[in-house]
C-alpha positions as CSV (number, residue, x, y, z in Angstrom):
1,X,-14.2,15.1,-6.8
2,X,-12.8,12.3,-4.7
3,X,-9.5,11.8,-3.0
4,X,-7.7,9.8,-5.6
5,X,-4.6,7.7,-5.0
6,X,-2.6,5.1,-6.9
7,X,-0.9,2.3,-5.1
8,X,1.9,1.0,-7.2
9,X,3.1,-2.5,-6.3
10,X,6.6,-2.6,-7.8
11,X,8.1,-6.1,-7.7
12,X,10.5,-6.3,-10.7
13,X,12.5,-3.4,-12.1
14,X,12.2,-4.5,-15.8
15,X,8.5,-5.5,-15.8
16,X,5.2,-3.5,-15.4
17,X,4.0,-2.9,-11.9
18,X,0.4,-3.6,-10.7
19,X,-1.5,-0.4,-9.8
20,X,-4.5,-0.2,-7.5
21,X,-6.4,3.0,-8.2
22,X,-8.7,4.2,-5.4
23,X,-11.2,7.0,-6.0
24,X,-11.5,7.8,-2.3
25,X,-8.4,6.5,-0.6
26,X,-6.0,9.5,-0.3
27,X,-7.1,10.9,3.0
28,X,-6.5,7.8,5.0
29,X,-3.9,6.1,2.9
30,X,-1.2,5.7,5.6
31,X,-3.6,4.0,8.0
32,X,-5.2,1.8,5.3
33,X,-1.8,0.8,3.8
34,X,-0.4,0.0,7.3
35,X,-3.3,-2.3,8.0
36,X,-3.0,-3.9,4.6
37,X,0.8,-4.5,5.2
38,X,0.1,-6.0,8.6
39,X,-2.5,-8.3,7.1
40,X,0.0,-9.4,4.5
41,X,2.9,-9.8,6.9
42,X,2.8,-13.6,6.9
43,X,3.6,-13.4,3.1
44,X,6.0,-10.5,2.9
45,X,8.6,-12.9,1.5
46,X,6.2,-13.9,-1.3
47,X,5.6,-10.9,-3.6
48,X,2.6,-12.4,-5.5
49,X,0.7,-13.4,-2.4
50,X,1.6,-10.2,-0.5
51,X,0.4,-8.0,-3.4
52,X,-2.9,-9.9,-3.6
53,X,-3.4,-9.8,0.1
54,X,-2.8,-6.1,0.3
55,X,-5.0,-5.3,-2.7
56,X,-7.8,-7.5,-1.2
57,X,-7.5,-5.8,2.2
58,X,-7.6,-2.3,0.6
59,X,-10.7,-3.3,-1.5
60,X,-12.4,-5.5,1.1
61,X,-15.5,-3.3,1.6
62,X,-16.0,-2.6,-2.1
63,X,-14.8,-5.7,-4.0
64,X,-18.1,-6.3,-5.7
65,X,-18.9,-2.6,-6.4
66,X,-18.9,-1.2,-10.0
67,X,-16.9,1.9,-9.0
68,X,-14.4,3.0,-6.5
69,X,-11.3,1.0,-7.5
70,X,-9.5,0.0,-10.6
71,X,-6.5,-2.3,-11.3
72,X,-4.1,-1.9,-14.1
73,X,-0.4,-2.3,-15.0
74,X,2.2,0.5,-15.6
75,X,5.8,0.3,-16.7
76,X,8.2,2.2,-14.5
77,X,10.5,3.7,-13.3
78,X,8.4,6.8,-13.8
79,X,5.2,6.4,-11.8
80,X,3.9,10.0,-12.3
81,X,0.3,8.9,-12.9
82,X,-1.5,12.2,-12.6
83,X,-2.9,11.6,-9.1
84,X,-1.3,11.1,-5.7
85,X,0.8,8.0,-6.0
86,X,2.6,5.8,-3.4
87,X,4.9,3.0,-4.3
88,X,5.0,-0.2,-2.4
89,X,8.4,-1.6,-3.3
90,X,8.3,-5.3,-3.0
91,X,12.0,-5.6,-3.8
92,X,13.3,-3.4,-1.0
93,X,10.3,-3.8,1.4
94,X,9.9,0.0,1.5
95,X,7.2,2.6,0.8
96,X,7.6,6.0,-0.7
97,X,5.5,8.8,-2.2
98,X,6.3,9.5,-5.9
99,X,8.4,12.7,-6.0
100,X,9.9,12.1,-2.5
101,X,13.3,10.8,-1.7
102,X,12.2,9.4,1.6
103,X,11.7,5.6,1.8
104,X,10.2,3.9,4.8
105,X,10.7,0.3,5.7
106,X,7.5,-1.7,5.9
107,X,8.0,-2.6,9.5
108,X,8.5,1.1,10.5
109,X,5.5,2.2,8.4
110,X,3.2,-0.4,10.1
111,X,4.7,0.7,13.5
112,X,3.9,4.4,12.7
113,X,0.5,4.2,11.1
114,X,-1.4,1.0,12.1
115,X,-4.0,1.9,14.7
116,X,-3.8,-1.6,16.2
117,X,-0.1,-1.2,16.9
118,X,-0.7,2.2,18.5
119,X,-3.5,0.7,20.7
120,X,-1.2,-2.2,21.8
121,X,1.6,0.2,22.6
122,X,-0.8,2.4,24.6
123,X,-1.9,-0.6,26.5
124,X,1.7,-1.5,27.3
125,X,2.1,-4.5,25.0
126,X,4.4,-2.8,22.4
127,X,4.5,-5.8,20.0
128,X,3.6,-5.8,16.3
């Protein structure tokens, strides 16, 4: 059946958002998204580049495959897309699951879920 997830990249309230659909991404979404955010960190200030960098990172092993991922646009603010959905808010630099009131700042999300950060902290470095 898959472990479907939609990553909504919301950058303008009044315009459609870019959505990356993953057929198999739900089980490891926090780790995958934290690593994609860390990869895009040099461009967090530039929504277009940051979105492209995160999508490229998430798809990197399957970019030439026929199946597994899809990209489309959806008009908000209702992002109930029928599958598990997480919103990457490019305006507020937060992440939240659709249906949840909890928003997490990107830096805190990377700190919590990026295995590289955890390994560095375990080694005593403690730097993102």
